[in-house]
C-alpha positions in Angstrom: 0.0 0.0 0.0 1.2 3.5 -0.7 0.3 5.7 2.2 -0.6 9.4 1.7 2.2 11.7 2.6 2.0 13.1 6.1 1.6 16.9 6.3 4.6 18.7 7.7 6.8 21.8 7.4 9.6 21.6 4.9 13.1 22.0 6.3 15.0 25.2 5.2 17.4 24.6 2.3 21.1 24.7 3.1 22.1 25.4 -0.4 22.6 28.9 -1.7 20.2 28.4 -4.6 17.5 26.9 -2.4 15.3 30.1 -2.4 15.6 30.4 -6.2 14.6 26.8 -6.7 11.6 27.1 -4.4 10.5 30.3 -6.2 10.8 28.6 -9.6 8.8 25.6 -8.3 6.1 27.9 -7.0 5.9 29.7 -10.3 5.7 26.4 -12.1 2.9 25.3 -9.8 1.0 28.5 -10.5 1.3 27.9 -14.2 0.1 24.3 -13.9 -2.9 25.4 -11.9 -3.7 28.1 -14.4 -3.5 25.6 -17.2 -5.8 23.2 -15.4 -8.3 26.0 -14.9 -8.2 27.0 -18.6 -8.8 23.3 -19.6 -11.7 23.1 -17.2 -13.3 26.2 -18.6 -12.8 25.2 -22.2 -14.3 21.7 -21.8 -13.1 18.4 -23.2 -14.9 16.5 -26.0 -13.6 13.0 -25.3 -13.2 11.5 -21.8 -9.7 10.3 -20.9 -8.8 8.1 -18.0 -6.8 10.3 -15.6 -5.4 7.4 -13.6 -4.4 3.7 -14.3 -7.4 1.6 -14.9 -8.2 -0.7 -12.0 -5.6 0.9 -9.7 -8.0 2.5 -7.3 -6.3 5.8 -6.6 -8.4 8.8 -5.9 -10.3 10.1 -9.0 -8.8 13.5 -9.9 -11.4 16.2 -9.6 -9.7 19.0 -11.6 -12.0 19.1 -14.6 -15.3 17.2 -14.7 -16.2 16.0 -18.2 -19.8 16.2 -19.4 -21.3 12.7 -19.6 -23.1 11.7 -22.8 -26.8 11.2 -22.7 -26.2 7.6 -23.8 -23.2 5.5 -24.3 -20.3 4.5 -22.0 -19.7 6.3 -18.8 -16.3 6.7 -17.2 -14.7 8.1 -14.0 -14.3 11.9 -14.2 -17.7 12.4 -15.9 -20.6 14.3 -14.6 -24.2 14.8 -15.6 -27.7 13.3 -15.5 -26.5 9.9 -16.8 -24.1 9.6 -13.9 -26.8 10.7 -11.5 -29.0 7.8 -12.7 -26.2 5.4 -12.4 -25.5 6.4 -8.8 -29.2 6.1 -7.9 -29.4 2.7 -9.5 -26.3 1.4 -7.7 -27.5 2.8 -4.4 -30.9 1.1 -4.9 -29.2 -2.2 -5.4 -27.3 -1.7 -2.1 -23.9 -0.8 -3.6 -22.1 2.3 -2.2 -21.6 4.9 -4.9 -21.1 7.7 -2.3 -23.1 10.9 -2.5 -25.7 10.9 -5.4 -24.4 14.1 -7.0 -24.0 13.3 -10.7 -20.2 13.1 -10.5 -18.4 9.8 -11.3 -15.8 9.9 -8.5 -13.9 7.3 -6.4 -16.9 5.9 -4.5 -18.9 5.4 -7.6 -15.9 3.7 -9.3 -15.5 1.2 -6.4 -19.3 0.5 -6.6 -19.0 -0.1 -10.3 -16.2 -2.6 -9.6 -18.3 -4.4 -6.9 -21.3 -4.6 -9.3 -19.2 -6.1 -12.1 -17.7 -8.6 -9.7 -21.1 -9.8 -8.5 -22.5 -10.0 -12.0 -19.4 -11.8 -13.3 -18.5 -9.1 -15.8 -14.9 -8.9 -16.8 -12.6 -6.5 -14.8 -9.3 -7.4 -16.6 -10.1 -4.9 -19.4 -12.3 -1.8 -19.2 -12.8 -2.2 -15.5 -13.7 1.4 -14.9 -16.2 1.7 -17.8 -19.9 1.5 -17.5 -20.3 0.1 -21.0 -23.4 -1.4 -22.7 -22.8 -4.8 -21.1 -22.9 -3.3 -17.6 -25.9 -1.1 -18.5 -27.8 -4.2 -19.6 -26.8 -5.9 -16.3 -28.1 -2.9 -14.3 -31.5 -3.4 -15.9 -31.6 -7.1 -14.8 -29.1 -7.5 -12.0 -28.3 -10.7 -10.2 -28.1 -10.9 -6.4 -24.7 -12.0 -5.0 -24.4 -15.7 -4.4 -25.3 -16.7 -0.9 -22.4 -18.4 0.9 -24.1 -19.4 4.2 -27.9 -19.6 3.8 -28.4 -20.5 7.5 -25.8 -18.0 8.7 -28.2 -15.7 10.5 -30.3 -12.7 9.6 -27.5 -10.3 10.5 -24.2 -11.5 9.0 -21.3 -10.6 6.8 -20.2 -12.8 3.9 -16.8 -12.3 2.3 -16.6 -13.9 -1.1 -12.9 -13.9 -1.9 -13.1 -15.4 -5.4 -15.4 -12.6 -6.4 -13.7 -10.0 -4.2 -16.9 -8.7 -2.6 -18.3 -8.3 0.9 -22.0 -8.6 1.5 -23.8 -7.4 4.6 -27.1 -9.1 5.3 -29.7 -7.6 7.6 -33.0 -9.5 8.3 -31.8 -12.0 5.8 -31.8 -9.3 3.0 -28.8 -7.7 1.2 -28.1 -4.4 2.9 -24.6 -3.5 1.6 -22.3 -4.8 -1.1 -18.6 -3.6 -1.3 -15.5 -4.4 -3.4 -12.6 -5.7 -1.3 -8.9 -6.5 -1.6 -7.6 -9.5 0.2 -4.3 -11.4 0.5 -2.9 -13.1 -2.6 -0.5 -15.7 -1.2 2.7 -13.6 -1.7 5.5 -13.0 0.8 6.4 -9.5 2.0 9.0 -7.7 4.2 8.5 -8.1 7.9 8.6 -4.8 9.9 11.7 -5.9 11.8 13.4 -7.4 8.8 13.3 -10.7 7.0 10.3 -12.1 5.1 6.8 -12.7 6.3 3.9 -14.6 4.7 2.3 -16.0 2.8 -0.4 -13.2 2.8 -3.6 -15.3 3.0 -7.0 -14.1 4.2 -8.3 -16.9 6.5 -11.2 -18.9 5.2 -13.7 -19.8 8.0 -16.4 -18.7 10.4 -15.7 -15.8 12.7 -17.3 -13.0 14.7 -16.9 -9.2 14.8 -15.4 -9.2 18.3 -13.7 -5.7 18.7 -13.4 -2.4 17.0 -11.0 0.6 16.9 -12.2 3.8 15.5 -10.2 6.0 13.1 -6.8 5.4 11.7 -5.0 2.6 13.7 -1.2 2.6 13.1 0.2 -1.0 13.1 3.6 -2.5 12.2 2.5 -3.2 8.6 0.9 0.1 7.9 -2.4 1.5 9.1 -6.1 0.5 9.2 -9.2 2.7 9.1 -12.1 1.7 11.4 -10.9 -1.9 11.7 -13.4 -4.6 12.8 -11.3 -7.5 14.1 -12.5 -11.0 13.6 -9.4 -13.1 14.6 -7.6 -11.9 17.7 -5.7 -8.7 17.1 -4.4 -10.0 13.7 -7.1 -10.1 11.1 -9.7 -7.4 10.5 -12.1 -5.9 7.9 -10.8 -2.3 7.6 -10.7 0.7 5.4 -7.7 1.6 3.3 -6.5 3.8 0.4 -6.4 2.6 -2.3 -8.5 -0.6 -2.7 -7.2 -1.9 -6.1 -8.8 -4.7 -8.1 -5.9 -7.1 -7.4 -5.1 -8.7 -4.0 -3.0 -6.2 -2.0 -3.4 -6.9 1.7 -1.3 -8.9 4.1 -4.3 -11.1 5.1 -7.0 -8.6 6.2 -10.1 -7.7 4.2 -9.6 -4.2 2.9 -12.7 -2.1 2.0 -13.0 1.5 0.8 -12.7 4.1 3.5 -16.2 5.5 3.0 -17.6 2.0 3.3 -15.6 1.5 6.5 -17.4 4.6 7.8 -20.8 2.9 7.7 -20.2 -0.8 8.0 -19.3 -1.0 11.7 -22.5 1.0 12.6 -24.7 -1.7 10.9 -23.3 -4.7 12.9 -23.0 -5.9 16.4 -19.4 -5.9 17.9 -19.0 -8.1 20.9 -16.4 -10.7 22.1 -19.0 -13.5 22.3 -22.1 -12.1 20.5 -20.6 -10.3 17.6 -22.0 -10.4 14.1 -21.0 -13.6 12.3 -18.4 -13.1 9.6 -18.1 -15.9 7.0 -15.1 -15.9 4.7 -14.9 -18.3 1.8 -12.4 -19.2 -0.9 -9.3 -17.4 -2.0 -8.7 -14.2 -4.0 -8.3 -14.6 -7.8 -4.8 -15.7 -8.7 -3.8 -16.6 -5.2 -0.9 -19.0 -4.9 -0.6 -21.0 -1.6 3.2 -21.4 -1.3 4.7 -24.2 0.6 6.8 -23.2 3.6 10.5 -22.7 2.8 13.5 -23.0 5.0 14.4 -19.6 6.5 10.9 -18.1 5.9 8.7 -17.3 8.8 5.5 -19.3 9.4 2.3 -17.3 9.6 0.5 -17.2 12.9 -2.3 -19.7 13.1 -5.7 -18.0 13.3 -6.7 -20.6 15.9 -3.8 -19.4 18.1 -5.1 -15.9 18.0 -8.8 -16.5 18.6 -8.8 -16.7 22.4 -6.7 -13.7 23.6 -8.7 -10.5 23.2 -7.1 -7.0 23.3 -8.9 -4.2 25.1 -10.0 -0.9 23.6 -10.9 2.0 25.9 -13.2 4.9 25.0 -11.7 8.0 23.5 -8.3 7.8 21.9 -7.6 4.2 21.2 -5.6 2.5 23.9 -4.9 -1.0 22.7 -3.3 -3.8 24.7 -1.9 -6.5 22.5 -2.3 -10.1 23.7 1.0 -11.8 24.5 1.1 -14.2 21.6 4.6 -15.1 20.3 5.1 -13.9 16.7 1.9 -11.8 16.7 1.7 -9.1 14.1 -1.2 -7.0 13.0 -2.2 -8.0 9.5 -3.1 -5.3 7.1 
């Protein structure tokens, strides 16, 4: 994951030309801003993708392009057609963000989730609301049920389709795109190699929650809902790409993380059931190799429970050898 840069004050330059360089950079920034404003006022006839398709970075909001009355919709467009798209996705319990007629990041992630549920391809044209998706919007399929007798209030995480589904009163209440672990190895915080990054398949409960950004050895989590000890959680992150990218957790968009925990019950013994099935697309399950660390068993982490106090998060980590927060 690439974390957003932390705000801070730049250190004074020790070089004689430092002031001149900063002045030149400021002038260049002013020119670029002016150029962006001129483009936004002039308008653009054809939509172009201002970010890598399927990457999941924030949609640039410099110049919104007018959406066509009919035809393919793309991120960065605005207009009545986008408004109708957002209303339709929201009505189907996807999360397109504010229904404002602007095809931004939340709408893009909802489009991905819809395509994943419908079985539409996301290897090419992932960001496009093309005629095939528009036909599917007219006659959508519900997400496949993983655990029919799992309870009226439950979360199902379908790793092969890369979607999370929240059920309330046995009905679909929320569908979100996710990014999970893909079986790769990664650098341990203290050096060496950790892994493989696998999201655990099984039956769990939402047993504790930490609000806001939680800084952990492998990065940070937003509004994490932990389901295995202090190791595995459903949490918000930026970005949430189409491909597996986590260290084992279930990553969801930040705006979805803002609402999910409010819709479930979080308790050490009566928390909302969380059912996780399968593996993310393309996941390889490597065999342990000499010299590589062995991942902590989810069963070993299920009993100890950290404590979270009200106000600023004060977290006590259970004394489990080799324990690391996943991310």
